[in-house]
C-alpha positions in Angstrom: 0.0 0.0 0.0 1.1 3.5 -0.8 1.3 6.4 1.7 -2.2 7.5 0.6 -3.6 4.0 0.8 -3.8 3.3 -2.9 -2.7 0.2 -4.7 0.1 0.6 -7.2 -2.5 0.5 -10.2 -5.0 3.0 -8.6 -5.6 6.5 -9.9 -6.1 9.4 -7.3 -9.7 10.6 -7.2 -10.3 12.3 -10.5 -13.0 14.8 -11.2 -14.0 17.5 -13.8 -16.0 20.7 -13.4 -17.2 22.3 -16.6 -18.0 26.0 -17.3 -15.8 27.4 -14.6 -14.7 30.4 -16.7 -17.8 31.9 -18.1 -16.2 33.8 -20.9 -14.2 30.9 -22.4 -15.4 28.9 -25.3 -14.9 25.8 -23.2 -13.4 25.5 -19.7 -12.7 22.7 -17.3 -11.3 22.5 -13.8 -9.8 19.0 -13.5 -8.6 17.5 -10.3 -6.2 14.6 -9.8 -6.2 14.3 -6.0 -4.7 17.7 -4.9 -3.5 18.6 -8.3 -6.0 21.0 -9.7 -5.6 22.6 -13.2 -7.9 25.1 -14.8 -8.1 24.5 -18.6 -9.8 27.4 -20.7 -10.1 27.2 -24.5 -10.5 30.4 -26.5 -11.4 30.6 -30.1 -9.6 33.0 -32.4 -10.7 33.8 -35.9 -7.2 33.5 -37.4 -4.4 31.1 -37.7 -0.6 31.6 -37.3 1.2 33.1 -40.2 2.8 29.9 -41.3 -0.6 28.4 -41.9 -2.1 31.3 -44.0 -3.7 29.8 -47.1 -2.9 26.1 -46.2 -6.5 25.1 -45.4 -5.8 24.2 -41.9 -6.7 25.5 -38.4 -4.5 25.3 -35.3 -4.7 24.1 -31.7 -2.1 25.5 -29.2 -1.6 25.8 -25.4 -0.1 27.9 -22.7 0.8 26.5 -19.4 1.6 28.3 -16.1 1.7 27.4 -12.5 -0.1 30.1 -10.4 2.1 31.7 -7.8 0.7 29.9 -4.7 0.2 26.6 -6.5 3.2 25.1 -4.5 4.6 25.6 -1.0 7.1 28.2 -2.3 5.8 31.0 -4.4 6.2 30.4 -8.2 7.1 33.3 -10.5 4.5 34.0 -13.1 6.9 34.0 -16.1 7.1 30.1 -15.9 10.6 29.8 -17.4 11.8 27.1 -19.6 9.9 24.3 -17.9 6.5 25.9 -18.6 7.4 26.5 -22.3 8.5 22.8 -22.7 5.2 21.6 -21.0 3.0 23.8 -23.1 4.6 22.6 -26.2 3.9 19.0 -25.1 0.2 20.0 -24.3 -0.2 21.7 -27.7 1.3 18.7 -29.6 -1.1 16.3 -27.8 -4.2 18.3 -28.3 -3.5 18.7 -32.1 -3.8 14.9 -32.3 -7.5 15.2 -31.5 -8.9 16.4 -34.8 -8.1 16.9 -38.5 -7.0 20.6 -38.4 -8.5 21.1 -41.8 -11.9 20.7 -40.1 -11.2 24.0 -38.2 -9.7 25.9 -41.1 -9.3 29.6 -40.3 -9.5 29.2 -36.6 -7.1 28.8 -33.7 -8.2 27.1 -30.4 -5.9 28.4 -27.7 -5.9 26.4 -24.4 -4.7 28.2 -21.3 -3.7 25.6 -18.6 -3.3 27.3 -15.1 -2.2 25.1 -12.2 -4.2 26.2 -9.2 -2.7 23.4 -6.9 0.3 21.3 -7.8 0.7 17.9 -6.2 2.4 15.9 -9.0 1.2 15.2 -12.6 0.3 18.7 -13.6 1.3 18.3 -17.2 -0.9 15.2 -17.5 -3.8 16.9 -15.9 -3.4 19.9 -18.3 -3.5 17.6 -21.3 -6.4 15.6 -19.9 -8.5 18.6 -19.0 -7.4 20.6 -22.1 -8.8 17.9 -24.3 -12.1 18.1 -22.7 -12.1 21.9 -23.0 -11.3 21.6 -26.7 -14.4 19.6 -27.2 -16.5 22.0 -25.4 -15.0 24.9 -27.5 -15.9 23.1 -30.8 -19.4 22.4 -29.6 -19.7 26.2 -29.0 -18.2 26.9 -32.4 -21.1 25.0 -33.9 -23.6 27.1 -31.7 -21.9 30.2 -32.9 -22.1 29.2 -36.6 -18.3 28.9 -37.0 -18.6 25.1 -37.7 -21.4 23.2 -39.4 -20.9 20.2 -37.1 -18.5 19.1 -34.5 -15.7 17.3 -36.4 -14.6 13.7 -35.6 -12.6 13.8 -32.5 -10.0 11.4 -31.2 -10.0 11.4 -27.3 -6.8 12.1 -25.6 -5.7 11.6 -22.0 -2.4 11.6 -20.2 -1.1 10.0 -17.0 2.1 9.8 -15.0 3.7 6.6 -13.9 7.0 5.8 -12.2 9.3 3.3 -10.4 9.1 4.2 -6.7 10.8 2.0 -4.1 11.5 -0.2 -7.1 7.8 -0.7 -7.8 5.8 0.4 -10.8 3.1 2.9 -9.6 0.3 4.8 -11.4 -0.5 8.6 -11.0 2.3 9.7 -8.8 1.6 12.5 -6.2 4.4 14.8 -5.4 5.5 12.7 -2.5 6.2 9.8 -4.8 7.2 11.9 -7.8 10.0 13.7 -5.8 11.8 10.4 -4.9 11.0 8.2 -7.9 13.8 6.3 -9.5 12.1 6.5 -12.9 9.6 9.1 -13.9 7.4 8.8 -17.0 4.5 10.6 -18.6 2.3 8.9 -21.2 -0.2 10.6 -23.7 -2.6 8.0 -25.0 -5.7 7.8 -27.3 -8.3 5.0 -26.9 -7.2 1.5 -27.5 -3.8 2.2 -26.0 -2.4 4.1 -29.0 0.6 6.2 -27.9 0.8 9.9 -28.7 3.9 10.8 -26.7 6.0 9.1 -24.1 8.4 10.9 -21.8 10.6 8.7 -19.5 13.6 9.5 -17.4 15.8 7.6 -15.1 16.0 10.1 -12.2 18.1 7.9 -9.8 19.1 5.0 -12.2 18.5 3.5 -15.5 15.6 1.2 -16.1 15.0 -2.0 -17.8 12.8 -2.9 -20.8 10.6 -4.9 -18.4 10.1 -1.9 -16.1 9.2 0.3 -19.1 6.6 -2.3 -20.1 5.2 -2.3 -16.6 4.8 1.4 -16.7 3.1 1.1 -20.1 0.7 -1.3 -18.7 -0.1 1.0 -15.9 -0.6 3.9 -18.2 -3.0 1.8 -20.3 -5.1 1.0 -17.1 -5.1 4.7 -15.9 -6.1 6.2 -19.3 -8.7 3.6 -20.0 -10.4 4.6 -16.6 -10.3 8.3 -17.6 -11.9 7.6 -21.1 -14.5 5.5 -19.4 -15.4 8.2 -16.9 -15.3 11.4 -19.1 -15.6 10.4 -22.8 -18.9 9.1 -24.3 -18.5 5.5 -25.3 -15.1 5.5 -23.6 
């Protein structure tokens, strides 16, 4: 048993609250235990210059930790870590839809970490995906789209080797001392979108990587079942 009483293959309690920001095209406050991330999608009637005339829209993201999200105040500029994470979030969310279906529009997802207790980038991706769906539904209501385009659900989860055991959905207490730390972005059926894995205290074996992949499949399947129709 882990310090919070979970088994190694248990998620923390996960919940979603929609419509938290009234002026966003789609907003989600997602909670993984004590990690809380507000994801707000805004629709812009333009695309980046490199996409002008190419018949494609764009989905991008920004990520920040709010100053009091951790025990020590975090500066608002975010630094290089925030930029690395927001690129990961944007890449992941662009896998959800054929960008030609939103030609001429940019969906920008702002991910603000309200409380950080491990797995903030995974929460941002998982909540951001749900916010994008709400944004596209509201684009139909506004007359920007004829129908909601075909969507590939996306979710992300952290896993790691802690005390030489593979564990799912690490809280900070585990993440801070994990021998191996990994993040998986997945679509239904276990199809991998992105994998980040690092030996923090030691290298890791193929068998350990397979064990972490198996846990990620368990965790993301539970997320799809809970939050996505037909998941």
